[in-house]
C-alpha positions as CSV (number, residue, x, y, z in Angstrom):
1,X,0.0,0.0,0.0
2,X,1.4,3.4,-1.0
3,X,0.8,6.1,1.6
4,X,2.1,9.4,0.4
5,X,4.5,11.0,2.9
6,X,3.3,14.2,4.5
7,X,4.8,17.3,2.7
8,X,6.8,19.4,5.1
9,X,8.1,23.0,4.9
10,X,11.7,23.8,5.3
11,X,11.0,25.7,8.5
12,X,9.4,22.7,10.1
13,X,12.0,20.3,8.7
14,X,14.8,22.4,10.4
15,X,13.0,22.2,13.7
16,X,12.7,18.4,13.4
17,X,16.3,18.0,12.3
18,X,17.3,20.1,15.4
19,X,15.4,17.5,17.4
20,X,17.3,14.6,15.8
21,X,15.4,13.8,12.5
22,X,17.5,12.3,9.7
23,X,17.6,14.3,6.5
24,X,17.9,12.0,3.5
25,X,18.9,13.1,0.0
26,X,17.8,10.5,-2.5
27,X,19.4,12.2,-5.5
28,X,22.4,10.7,-7.3
29,X,25.8,10.7,-5.6
30,X,27.0,13.2,-8.2
31,X,24.1,15.6,-7.4
32,X,24.8,15.2,-3.7
33,X,28.5,16.0,-4.2
34,X,27.6,19.1,-6.2
35,X,25.7,20.4,-3.2
36,X,23.2,19.3,-0.7
37,X,21.6,20.5,2.6
38,X,24.2,20.6,5.4
39,X,23.9,17.5,7.5
40,X,22.0,15.5,5.0
41,X,23.0,11.9,4.1
42,X,22.8,10.5,0.6
43,X,21.0,7.2,0.3
44,X,19.9,5.7,-3.0
45,X,16.8,3.6,-3.2
46,X,18.9,0.4,-2.8
47,X,20.5,1.9,0.3
48,X,17.3,2.8,2.1
49,X,17.4,-0.6,3.8
50,X,20.3,0.6,5.9
51,X,17.8,2.6,7.9
52,X,16.8,-0.8,9.5
53,X,19.4,0.0,12.2
54,X,17.3,3.1,13.3
55,X,14.4,3.0,15.8
56,X,11.1,3.0,13.9
57,X,10.2,6.1,15.9
58,X,13.0,8.1,14.3
59,X,11.8,11.0,12.1
60,X,12.9,10.7,8.5
61,X,12.8,13.6,6.0
62,X,13.4,12.8,2.4
63,X,14.1,15.1,-0.6
64,X,15.1,14.8,-4.2
65,X,15.4,16.7,-7.5
66,X,11.6,17.3,-7.9
67,X,8.4,17.1,-5.9
68,X,7.2,14.4,-8.2
69,X,10.4,12.4,-8.4
70,X,9.7,8.6,-8.5
71,X,12.7,7.9,-6.3
72,X,11.4,10.3,-3.7
73,X,8.0,8.6,-3.7
74,X,9.5,5.1,-3.6
75,X,11.9,6.0,-0.8
76,X,9.1,7.4,1.5
77,X,6.9,4.4,0.7
78,X,9.7,2.0,1.5
79,X,10.5,3.7,4.8
80,X,6.8,3.5,5.7
81,X,6.7,-0.2,4.7
82,X,9.7,-0.7,7.0
83,X,7.6,0.5,9.9
84,X,8.7,4.1,10.3
85,X,5.9,6.2,11.5
86,X,7.3,9.7,11.1
87,X,8.1,9.9,7.3
88,X,8.1,13.3,5.6
89,X,8.9,14.7,2.2
90,X,10.6,18.1,1.9
91,X,10.3,17.8,-1.9
92,X,13.4,19.5,-3.2
93,X,16.5,20.9,-1.5
94,X,15.4,24.4,-2.5
95,X,12.5,24.0,-0.2
96,X,14.9,23.9,2.8
97,X,15.0,27.7,2.7
98,X,11.2,28.2,2.4
């Protein structure tokens, strides 16, 4: 079942990151190296399973190249299927400053 991640503003995302949320950039490693949000980690779809080490109560905030990016949707769906209950979508890295 695909449950869309709740869209989150940059302002709210920053507050959640300050409280320990994980900020996840699902863009390509090249895009990530070219510039990302400070403190973000880069995980491809295949690497999302690494989050299994985290408590399911951990807040996860995902972003990509576009609001409608398939990898973004797939990553948030996968995290939800893994049992994470606090899964959000920032959309794009540009939304961090909005």
